[in-house]
C-alpha positions as CSV (number, residue, x, y, z in Angstrom):
1,M,-106.2,-40.4,-42.6
2,A,-102.5,-39.7,-42.8
3,S,-103.2,-35.9,-43.1
4,N,-105.4,-36.0,-40.1
5,M,-102.7,-37.8,-38.1
6,M,-100.2,-35.1,-39.2
7,S,-102.6,-32.4,-38.2
8,D,-103.2,-34.0,-34.8
9,T,-99.5,-34.3,-34.3
10,A,-98.9,-30.6,-35.1
11,A,-101.8,-29.6,-32.8
12,S,-100.4,-31.8,-30.0
13,G,-96.9,-30.2,-30.4
14,E,-98.4,-26.7,-30.1
15,Q,-100.4,-27.7,-27.1
16,N,-97.3,-29.3,-25.4
17,V,-95.5,-26.0,-25.8
18,R,-98.5,-24.0,-24.7
19,N,-98.8,-26.0,-21.5
20,Y,-95.1,-25.8,-20.9
21,Y,-95.0,-22.0,-21.3
22,R,-98.0,-21.6,-19.0
23,E,-96.5,-23.8,-16.3
24,V,-93.2,-21.9,-16.5
25,L,-94.9,-18.5,-16.1
26,D,-97.7,-19.4,-13.7
27,N,-95.6,-21.6,-11.3
28,N,-92.4,-19.6,-11.6
29,K,-90.5,-22.6,-13.0
30,L,-88.0,-20.5,-14.9
31,P,-84.4,-21.9,-15.2
32,S,-82.3,-20.7,-12.3
33,L,-78.8,-19.5,-12.4
34,P,-76.1,-22.1,-11.4
35,V,-75.0,-21.6,-7.8
36,V,-71.5,-20.3,-8.6
37,A,-72.8,-18.0,-11.3
38,S,-75.4,-16.5,-8.9
39,K,-72.8,-16.0,-6.2
40,V,-70.3,-14.4,-8.7
41,L,-72.9,-12.0,-10.0
42,E,-73.8,-11.1,-6.4
43,M,-70.2,-10.4,-5.5
44,I,-69.6,-8.3,-8.6
45,Q,-72.3,-5.9,-7.4
46,D,-70.6,-5.4,-4.0
47,P,-68.5,-2.2,-4.0
48,G,-66.1,-3.8,-1.5
49,I,-65.5,-6.8,-3.6
50,S,-62.3,-8.8,-3.1
51,I,-60.9,-10.0,-6.4
52,Q,-59.0,-12.8,-4.6
53,K,-62.2,-14.2,-3.1
54,L,-64.0,-13.8,-6.4
55,S,-61.2,-15.8,-8.2
56,R,-61.5,-18.6,-5.6
57,L,-65.2,-18.7,-6.1
58,L,-64.8,-19.0,-9.8
59,A,-62.5,-22.0,-9.3
60,D,-65.5,-23.9,-7.9
61,D,-67.0,-24.1,-11.5
62,V,-64.6,-25.9,-13.8
63,G,-66.4,-25.0,-17.0
64,L,-66.8,-21.3,-16.1
65,S,-63.1,-21.1,-15.0
66,A,-62.0,-22.5,-18.3
67,R,-64.1,-20.0,-20.2
68,V,-62.8,-17.1,-18.2
69,L,-59.2,-18.1,-18.8
70,T,-59.8,-18.8,-22.5
71,V,-61.3,-15.4,-23.1
72,S,-58.7,-13.5,-21.1
73,R,-56.0,-15.1,-23.4
74,S,-57.7,-14.1,-26.6
75,P,-56.2,-11.6,-29.1
76,Q,-59.0,-9.1,-28.1
77,Y,-57.1,-8.4,-24.9
78,A,-53.6,-8.4,-26.5
79,Q,-51.6,-9.3,-23.4
80,R,-47.9,-9.7,-23.8
81,N,-47.9,-12.2,-20.9
82,L,-51.0,-14.4,-21.0
83,P,-52.8,-14.9,-17.7
84,T,-52.1,-18.3,-16.1
85,T,-54.4,-17.9,-13.0
86,L,-58.0,-17.0,-12.5
87,L,-56.9,-13.9,-10.5
88,G,-54.8,-12.8,-13.5
89,A,-57.6,-13.5,-15.9
90,V,-60.1,-11.4,-13.8
91,Q,-57.7,-8.5,-13.7
92,V,-57.3,-8.6,-17.5
93,L,-61.0,-8.9,-18.2
94,G,-62.5,-6.5,-15.6
95,L,-65.7,-7.0,-13.7
96,R,-68.1,-5.9,-16.5
97,T,-66.7,-8.4,-19.0
98,L,-66.6,-11.1,-16.3
99,R,-70.3,-10.5,-15.7
100,S,-71.0,-11.0,-19.4
101,I,-69.0,-14.3,-19.5
102,V,-70.8,-15.6,-16.4
103,V,-74.2,-14.9,-17.8
104,M,-73.2,-16.3,-21.2
105,Q,-72.0,-19.5,-19.7
106,A,-75.3,-19.9,-17.8
107,T,-77.3,-19.0,-20.9
108,Q,-75.6,-21.7,-22.9
109,S,-77.1,-24.3,-20.6
110,L,-80.5,-23.4,-22.2
111,C,-79.2,-24.4,-25.6
112,I,-80.0,-27.9,-26.9
113,K,-76.8,-29.4,-28.2
114,G,-77.1,-30.8,-31.7
115,N,-80.5,-29.2,-32.3
116,E,-80.4,-27.0,-35.4
117,T,-83.0,-24.5,-34.2
118,S,-81.4,-24.0,-30.8
119,E,-77.8,-23.7,-32.2
120,R,-79.0,-21.2,-34.9
121,L,-80.6,-19.2,-32.2
122,W,-77.4,-19.1,-30.2
123,R,-75.4,-17.9,-33.2
124,H,-78.0,-15.2,-33.7
125,S,-77.9,-14.1,-30.1
126,L,-74.1,-14.0,-30.1
127,A,-74.1,-12.0,-33.4
128,V,-76.5,-9.4,-31.9
129,A,-74.3,-9.2,-28.8
130,L,-71.2,-8.4,-30.8
131,A,-73.2,-6.0,-33.0
132,M,-74.3,-4.2,-29.9
133,R,-70.6,-3.6,-29.0
134,V,-70.0,-2.1,-32.4
135,L,-73.2,0.1,-32.3
136,C,-72.8,1.2,-28.7
137,E,-69.5,2.8,-29.6
138,R,-71.0,4.5,-32.6
139,A,-73.9,5.8,-30.5
140,G,-71.7,7.1,-27.8
141,V,-72.8,4.6,-25.2
142,R,-69.7,4.1,-23.0
143,D,-70.7,0.8,-21.4
144,G,-70.2,-1.6,-24.4
145,E,-70.4,-4.6,-22.1
146,Q,-73.9,-3.6,-21.0
147,G,-74.8,-3.5,-24.7
148,F,-73.1,-6.9,-25.3
149,L,-75.2,-8.5,-22.5
150,T,-78.4,-6.9,-23.8
151,G,-77.8,-8.3,-27.2
152,L,-76.9,-11.8,-25.9
153,M,-80.0,-12.0,-23.8
154,H,-82.5,-10.3,-26.1
155,D,-84.0,-13.6,-27.3
156,V,-83.4,-15.7,-24.2
157,G,-87.2,-16.2,-24.1
158,Q,-87.0,-18.0,-27.4
159,M,-84.4,-20.4,-25.9
160,I,-86.9,-21.4,-23.3
161,L,-89.7,-21.7,-25.9
162,V,-87.5,-24.0,-28.0
163,Q,-86.9,-26.2,-25.0
164,G,-90.7,-26.7,-24.6
165,D,-90.9,-28.6,-27.9
166,P,-88.0,-28.1,-30.3
167,A,-89.9,-29.7,-33.2
168,A,-93.0,-27.5,-32.8
169,Y,-90.9,-24.3,-32.6
170,A,-88.9,-25.3,-35.7
171,K,-92.3,-25.8,-37.5
172,L,-93.4,-22.4,-36.4
173,G,-90.2,-21.0,-37.9
174,R,-90.7,-22.8,-41.2
175,E,-94.3,-21.4,-41.4
176,I,-92.9,-17.9,-40.9
177,Q,-90.5,-18.3,-43.7
178,Q,-93.3,-19.5,-46.0
179,A,-95.7,-16.8,-45.0
180,P,-93.6,-14.0,-43.5
181,C,-95.1,-12.3,-40.4
182,A,-93.8,-10.9,-37.1
183,I,-92.5,-13.8,-35.0
184,V,-94.2,-12.5,-31.8
185,D,-97.5,-12.5,-33.7
186,K,-97.0,-16.1,-34.7
187,E,-96.1,-17.1,-31.2
188,Q,-99.1,-15.3,-29.7
189,A,-101.4,-17.1,-32.3
190,S,-99.9,-20.5,-31.7
191,Y,-99.1,-20.5,-27.9
192,G,-100.9,-17.6,-26.3
193,L,-97.8,-15.6,-25.4
194,D,-94.5,-14.6,-26.9
195,H,-90.8,-14.9,-26.3
196,T,-90.4,-11.2,-25.2
197,L,-92.5,-11.8,-22.1
198,M,-90.8,-15.0,-21.3
199,G,-87.4,-13.4,-21.6
200,F,-88.4,-10.3,-19.5
201,T,-89.6,-12.6,-16.8
202,L,-86.5,-14.7,-16.8
203,L,-84.1,-11.7,-16.7
204,N,-86.0,-10.2,-13.8
205,S,-85.8,-13.6,-12.0
206,W,-82.0,-13.5,-12.6
207,N,-81.8,-10.0,-11.1
208,L,-80.1,-8.6,-14.2
209,D,-80.2,-4.9,-14.9
210,S,-83.7,-3.6,-15.5
211,Q,-82.5,-1.9,-18.8
212,I,-81.5,-5.3,-20.2
213,A,-84.9,-6.9,-19.2
214,Q,-86.8,-3.9,-20.7
215,A,-84.9,-4.1,-23.9
216,A,-85.7,-7.8,-24.3
217,L,-89.4,-7.0,-23.7
218,N,-89.6,-4.1,-26.1
219,H,-87.3,-5.1,-29.0
220,H,-90.3,-6.1,-31.2
221,S,-92.6,-3.3,-30.1
222,D,-93.1,0.4,-31.0
223,L,-91.9,1.3,-27.5
224,Q,-88.3,0.9,-28.5
225,M,-87.6,4.7,-28.4
226,D,-89.6,5.4,-25.2
227,G,-88.3,5.9,-21.7
228,G,-84.8,7.1,-22.6
229,N,-83.5,3.5,-22.8
230,K,-80.9,3.8,-25.5
231,L,-80.1,0.1,-25.3
232,S,-83.6,-0.8,-26.5
233,A,-83.3,1.4,-29.5
234,I,-79.8,0.2,-30.4
235,L,-80.9,-3.4,-30.0
236,T,-83.5,-3.0,-32.7
237,V,-80.7,-1.8,-35.1
238,A,-78.4,-4.7,-34.0
239,D,-81.1,-7.2,-34.6
240,Y,-82.0,-5.8,-38.0
241,L,-78.4,-5.6,-39.2
242,C,-77.6,-9.1,-38.1
243,S,-80.5,-10.3,-40.2
244,K,-79.2,-8.3,-43.1
245,C,-75.8,-10.0,-42.9
246,G,-77.1,-13.6,-42.7
247,L,-77.1,-13.9,-38.9
248,G,-80.8,-13.6,-38.3
249,F,-83.3,-16.0,-36.9
250,F,-86.1,-17.2,-39.2
251,T,-87.4,-13.8,-40.3
252,E,-86.1,-10.3,-40.9
253,P,-87.4,-7.9,-38.1
254,A,-89.1,-4.6,-39.0
255,S,-86.9,-1.7,-40.0
256,P,-85.7,0.3,-37.0
257,A,-87.0,3.8,-36.3
258,A,-85.2,6.5,-38.2
259,E,-84.0,8.0,-34.9
260,A,-82.4,4.7,-33.9
261,L,-80.5,4.4,-37.2
262,A,-79.3,8.0,-36.9
263,M,-78.1,7.4,-33.4
264,C,-76.1,4.4,-34.6
265,Q,-74.7,6.4,-37.5
266,C,-76.1,4.1,-40.1
267,A,-79.0,6.0,-41.6
268,D,-77.8,5.7,-45.2
269,D,-76.9,2.7,-47.3
270,G,-73.1,3.5,-47.3
271,S,-72.8,3.8,-43.6
272,M,-75.1,0.8,-43.0
273,S,-72.9,-1.4,-45.3
274,Q,-69.8,-0.3,-43.3
275,V,-71.4,-1.2,-40.0
276,I,-72.5,-4.6,-41.4
277,E,-68.9,-5.3,-42.4
278,E,-67.7,-4.4,-38.9
279,I,-70.3,-6.8,-37.4
280,Q,-69.3,-9.6,-39.8
281,E,-65.6,-9.1,-38.9
282,A,-66.4,-9.1,-35.1
283,Y,-68.4,-12.3,-35.5
284,Q,-65.7,-14.1,-37.5
285,A,-63.1,-13.1,-35.0
286,E,-65.0,-14.0,-31.8
287,S,-67.7,-16.6,-32.6
288,E,-65.4,-19.6,-31.9
289,L,-64.3,-18.1,-28.6
290,F,-67.9,-18.2,-27.4
291,K,-69.0,-21.4,-29.0
292,P,-71.1,-23.7,-26.6
293,A,-69.0,-26.4,-25.1
């Protein structure tokens, strides 16, 4: 009788998440950007942007303002005189980095504080974001912030899935560890869809760059090298290397395509070890800076 009850509970958990997912997608009930974040991202896209007006808008969100100031004062920007105003902080950071911070702050609202699965997923997402910066430089991609944002958001669909039923998703993760398989296959079998579609849909609803949304959709697929989207290919390498250095999420992803590894200059064991060390150093240096409040 007890085993039947446990089975019923597990089935109920999966059905809860299945229903939640379907409602989110079918009825467009995706999490929306906070008002200030949405307005800031819209202003950043305006070629005639006023930094003064942007700074005043940032001041309307206390948490976001604090994060912008904190990051602008970090050793990464090595300022002799630390910014004391939002205007000064924006000038130090630049608009591309500001965009990453705004999206990061909004994304952290999807995390469940105190939930091990959710917090582990956030650490993985941040690690992949920092790895993308390292790998974009190696691959000759000039816009490292675009890479950072791609890494940060690549598993945002999983954040939504965890919200549906944290216990059920944690169970799914344990099952994968006991009987390794692709996480998207397990999600499809359990819930009828996977986190890549959920993430792609969310990123499109937030009007983020189509390359970022496409990379999130393709990072578990064989399409990673198609379409000339370098970010998609680099993302598969970042995800794989983060797993190699203990910053993965549940299961190690498939080995990236040889072309992607070559593009990131880590096709052999020696160069791969060097890149892993760089990623670990970046994570140790910056993870506290981007820790959820």
